C-alpha positions in Angstrom: 0.0 -0.1 0.0 1.7 3.1 -1.1 0.8 6.7 0.3 -2.1 8.9 -1.5 -0.5 10.4 -4.6 -3.0 13.0 -5.1 -1.3 16.0 -3.3 -5.0 17.4 -2.9 -5.9 14.3 -1.2 -8.3 14.6 1.7 -7.1 14.9 5.5 -9.1 11.7 6.1 -7.5 9.9 3.3 -4.0 10.5 4.7 -5.4 9.5 7.9 -6.5 6.4 7.1 -3.4 5.9 5.3 -1.5 6.2 8.0 -3.4 4.4 10.5 -3.4 1.6 8.0 0.5 1.9 7.7 1.1 1.8 11.3 -1.4 -0.8 12.2 0.3 -2.9 9.5 3.8 -2.1 11.4 2.8 -3.0 14.4 1.4 -6.2 13.7 4.4 -7.3 11.8 6.1 -7.0 15.2 3.8 -8.2 17.2 3.4 -11.7 14.9 7.1 -12.7 15.8 6.7 -12.0 19.4 3.7 -13.7 19.8 4.9 -16.9 18.3 7.8 -16.3 20.2 6.1 -16.5 23.1 4.1 -19.7 22.4 7.1 -21.2 21.8 8.3 -20.6 25.4 4.9 -21.7 26.5 5.4 -24.5 24.8 8.9 -25.5 25.8 7.7 -24.6 29.3 4.5 -27.1 28.9 6.8 -29.9 27.8 9.5 -29.4 30.7 6.3 -29.7 32.9 4.5 -32.8 31.6 7.1 -35.0 31.1 8.4 -37.1 33.8 11.7 -36.7 34.9 14.0 -39.9 34.0 16.1 -40.5 31.6 13.7 -42.1 29.1 11.6 -39.3 29.3 14.7 -37.0 29.1 15.9 -38.3 26.0 12.0 -37.8 24.6 12.4 -34.3 26.0 15.3 -33.4 24.3 13.9 -34.5 21.0 10.4 -32.8 21.3 12.7 -29.8 22.3 15.1 -30.1 19.0 12.0 -30.4 16.8 9.9 -27.8 18.5 12.6 -25.2 18.5 13.8 -25.9 15.0 10.1 -25.9 13.8 9.5 -23.0 15.8 12.0 -20.7 14.4 11.2 -21.2 11.0 7.7 -20.2 11.6 9.3 -17.3 13.6 10.6 -16.4 10.1 8.1 -17.5 8.0 5.5 -15.4 10.2 7.9 -12.4 10.5 8.5 -12.5 6.6 5.0 -12.5 5.9 3.7 -9.9 7.8 7.0 -7.3 6.4 5.7 -8.3 2.7 2.4 -6.9 3.2 3.4 -3.6 4.2 4.3 -0.6 1.6 7.5 -1.7 -0.9 9.5 0.9 1.1 9.5 -0.1 4.6 9.6 -4.0 3.3 12.8 -2.9 1.7 13.9 -1.6 5.1 12.6 -4.1 7.5 13.1 -7.3 5.7 16.9 -7.8 6.0 16.5 -7.3 9.8 14.1 -10.5 9.7 16.8 -12.2 9.1 19.6 -10.8 10.8 17.5 -9.5 13.7 17.4 -12.7 15.5 21.2 -13.4 15.3 22.3 -9.9 16.5 19.8 -10.5 19.4 21.5 -13.8 20.4 25.0 -12.1 19.8 23.8 -9.4 22.2 22.4 -11.6 24.7 25.0 -13.8 24.7 28.4 -11.8 23.9 27.9 -8.1 24.3 25.8 -7.9 27.9 27.9 -10.5 29.4 31.0 -8.6 28.3 29.8 -5.3 30.1 28.7 -7.5 33.3 31.8 -8.8 33.4 33.5 -5.0 33.1 31.3 -3.8 35.5 32.1 -6.8 37.8 35.9 -6.0 37.4 35.6 -2.5 39.2 34.2 -4.2 42.6 35.8 -6.2 45.3 36.2 -9.7 45.5 32.6 -9.8 46.7 31.2 -7.6 44.5 30.1 -5.6 47.3 32.3 -2.7 47.2 33.4 -0.2 43.9 36.7 -0.5 43.6 37.3 1.3 40.3 40.4 0.6 38.5 42.5 -0.7 41.5 41.9 -4.6 40.1 43.5 -3.3 36.8 46.5 -1.6 38.6 47.0 -4.9 40.3 46.9 -7.0 37.6 50.0 -4.6 36.0 51.5 -4.7 39.0 51.6 -8.3 40.6 54.6 -10.1 39.9 52.5 -13.5 39.0 50.5 -11.5 36.4 53.5 -9.8 34.5 54.9 -13.4 34.8 51.9 -14.9 32.8 52.6 -11.6 30.3 55.9 -12.7 30.0 54.4 -16.1 29.0 52.1 -15.4 27.0 54.3 -13.5 24.9 56.5 -16.2 24.8 53.8 -18.5 23.3 52.9 -15.8 20.9 56.9 -15.4 20.0 57.6 -18.8 19.3 54.3 -21.0 19.1 52.9 -18.6 16.4 56.2 -18.0 14.7 57.0 -21.5 14.6 53.5 -23.4 13.6 53.3 -20.4 10.9 57.0 -21.2 9.6 56.9 -25.0 9.8 53.3 -25.2 8.1 54.7 -23.2 5.2 57.8 -25.6 4.9 55.8 -28.6 5.1 53.0 -27.4 2.8 55.6 -26.0 0.1 58.1 -29.4 0.1 55.0 -31.8 0.4 53.3 -30.0 -2.6 56.4 -31.2 -4.5 56.3 -35.2 -3.2 54.8 -38.4 -4.3 53.7 -39.1 -0.7 51.9 -35.4 -0.4 48.4 -37.1 0.9 50.2 -39.6 3.2 53.0 -36.8 4.5 49.7 -34.4 5.3 47.3 -36.8 6.8 50.2 -37.4 9.1 50.9 -34.0 10.2 47.5 -33.1 10.3 46.4 -35.6 12.8 47.1 -34.0 15.9 44.3 -31.5 14.8 41.8 -34.7 15.8 43.0 -34.5 18.8 41.9 -32.3 21.6 44.0 -29.7 23.8 43.4 -32.0 26.9 44.4 -34.9 25.1 47.3 -33.2 23.4 48.4 -32.6 26.9 47.9 -35.8 28.2 50.1 -37.8 25.5 52.9 -35.4 26.0 52.6 -35.8 29.8 53.6 -39.4 28.9 56.4 -38.2 26.6 57.7 -35.7 29.3 57.2 -38.3 32.1 60.2 -38.4 34.7 61.4 -41.3 36.9 64.4 -41.6 39.2 67.3 -42.8 37.9 67.3 -45.8 39.1 63.4 -46.7 37.4 63.5 -47.5 33.8 62.3 -44.5 32.4 58.5 -44.5 30.5 58.4 -40.9 29.4 59.8 -41.0 25.6 62.3 -38.3 25.7 63.5 -39.0 28.5 64.0 -42.6 27.6 66.5 -41.0 24.7 68.0 -38.8 26.6 69.2 -41.5 29.5 70.2 -43.8 26.4 72.5 -41.2 25.1 74.3 -40.7 28.8 72.1 -37.7 29.9 70.8 -37.7 33.6 66.7 -37.7 33.6 65.1 -34.3 33.5 61.5 -32.9 34.6 61.4 -31.1 31.8 58.2 -29.2 32.4 59.8 -28.3 35.7 62.8 -26.8 34.4 64.4 -23.4 34.9 62.4 -20.8 33.1 61.9 -20.2 30.0 63.1 -23.6 29.1 59.8 -25.5 30.9 57.5 -22.9 28.9 59.1 -24.0 25.5 58.8 -27.7 26.2 55.1 -26.5 26.6 55.1 -24.6 23.6 56.2 -27.7 21.9 53.1 -29.1 21.8 51.3 -26.3 20.7 53.8 -26.2 17.2 52.8 -30.3 16.9 49.1 -29.4 16.7 48.8 -26.1 15.0 51.4 -27.0 12.4 48.9 -29.2 10.7 46.1 -26.6 10.4 48.9 -24.2 8.9 50.0 -26.1 6.5 46.4 -27.4 5.2 45.5 -23.5 4.4 48.8 -22.8 3.2 48.7 -25.9 0.7 45.3 -24.6 -0.6 46.7 -21.1 -1.5 49.8 -22.2 -2.7 48.0 -24.6 -5.1 45.6 -21.3 -6.6 49.1 -19.9 -7.4 48.9 -19.8 -11.5 51.6 -22.7 -12.6 52.0 -20.4 -15.7 53.5 -17.7 -13.1 56.2 -20.3 -11.5 57.0 -21.6 -14.8 57.8 -18.0 -16.4 59.9 -17.3 -13.5 62.0 -20.7 -14.2 62.5 -19.8 -17.6 63.9 -16.7 -16.7 66.4 -18.2 -14.5 65.1 -18.0 -10.9 65.9 -20.8 -8.6 63.5 -22.7 -6.3 64.2 -19.9 -3.3 63.8 -17.4 -5.2 60.7 -18.7 -6.6 59.3 -18.9 -2.7 60.1 -15.6 -1.7 59.7 -13.5 -4.3 56.7 -15.0 -6.0 55.2 -17.4 -3.7 55.1 -15.5 -0.8 54.0 -11.9 -1.8 51.1 -14.1 -3.7 49.6 -16.1 -0.6 50.7 -12.7 1.9 46.8 -12.7 2.8 46.4 -15.7 3.8 50.2 -15.8 5.7 48.8 -13.0 7.8 45.0 -14.4 8.4 46.9 -18.0 9.4 49.1 -16.1 11.7 46.8 -14.0 13.3 44.0 -17.0 14.0 47.0 -19.0 15.6 48.1 -15.3 17.8 44.6 -15.5 18.8 44.9 -19.0 19.9 48.2 -18.4 21.7 46.7 -15.6 23.6 43.7 -17.7 24.9 46.0 -21.1 25.8 44.4 -22.5 28.8 44.4 -26.4 28.2 47.9 -27.5 27.5 49.1 -25.7 30.7 46.4 -26.5 33.2 46.9 -30.2 32.1 50.2 -30.5 31.9 51.6 -28.4 34.9 48.5 -26.8 36.5 50.7 -23.6 36.1 53.1 -24.4 38.7 56.9 -24.0 38.0 56.3 -20.1 36.6 54.1 -21.8 33.5 51.1 -19.7 34.4 49.6 -17.5 31.4 46.9 -15.1 31.3 43.9 -17.8 31.3 45.1 -20.0 34.0 45.3 -16.8 36.4 42.0 -16.3 35.6 40.8 -19.3 36.1 42.8 -19.7 39.5 41.3 -16.4 40.5 37.9 -16.8 40.1 37.4 -20.6 41.0 40.1 -21.0 44.0 40.6 -17.6 45.2 36.9 -16.4 44.2 38.4 -13.1 43.7 35.4 -12.4 41.6 36.7 -9.0 40.6 40.2 -9.4 40.1 39.3 -12.1 37.7 37.0 -10.5 35.8 39.8 -7.6 35.2 42.5 -10.7 33.3 38.9 -11.2 31.7 38.8 -8.0 30.4 42.3 -7.7 29.8 42.5 -10.4 27.6 39.6 -9.3 25.6 41.5 -6.3 24.9 44.4 -8.1 24.2 42.5 -10.5 21.2 40.1 -7.2 20.1 43.3 -5.9 17.9 44.8 -8.8 16.4 40.6 -9.5 15.2 40.0 -6.5 13.8 43.6 -6.6 12.0 42.2 -10.0 10.6 39.2 -8.4 9.5 40.8 -5.4 7.6 42.4 -7.9 5.9 39.5 -10.0 4.5 38.3 -6.6 3.7 40.9 -5.5 1.6 41.4 -8.9 -0.1 37.9 -8.9 -1.1 38.3 -5.2 -2.5 41.1 -6.3 -4.3 39.5 -9.6 -5.8 
């Protein structure tokens, strides 16, 4: 329905058009809300009427999935149907929000609001009963154990991320020329199928140490003793060596990830370009640094920033291997200890906000690279 085209339309006609338009707008808002309300009522009805035992819980879960998926589709259909009944201009304005709106609401509810609440908690004392301002942030940047955690995270970034990217790129280039490319890549990528906790347990066995009189069941110590050395507690060595032995685990896992991405990017390089370089007399090293690397620069940046974000948030390996002892704390393990062991909620929230702020610049840089690549392509 379009507004009256005649400039001499009567006031009553204009009023009728406004009432009709806003009436449809209100209906388009009310129908999805009513549908969503019916979904909630249905969930509560299922939860209250089905008995509480294992069999019935499984039935409730199945019904909830059917009800939830069908209900979500119903909300979209009902909302879209109502918006399409509005004037064309309103339909163009509102229809994108029918599909983007629910996702934005979910992101706001589960990400934005918790972030704001965490920041608010970080401005209070350990019990949340007294406002202390920025004191928790001052403590984070002045206490020795947190400065040690920041240093360790820096080690994880410098050695973990750098070596993962370097080895991944090296393997991708070399395997691309091998007859056993598929087998080699499968073996190197295999650690990615293991969880971080599982990897920690595996490497705990590798680093296992016993007294010199007992047989060494840890692979690394068995080799070291066979070479004439004394058994070593590798994860309890003097810093930073124990941290470096932990970083090896992430390199072992993330090299496969980097390799797969780089391999796909390298295969996208036109063969004519490489052949032309060889005809001009370029050797393989020159081809790698002057053709391959510039061509996949965007991929290298993306993989590097992804692994940097991963190492900034590292938690599982450190917790499984050492629990943060022997000077191996990182930011995430300190957050866990302050929140759940020391019950210092304000201090823990400040650590969480600092970790978020450390990740955000890397994410922004990554997104800018994506935008530049899309613009270039």
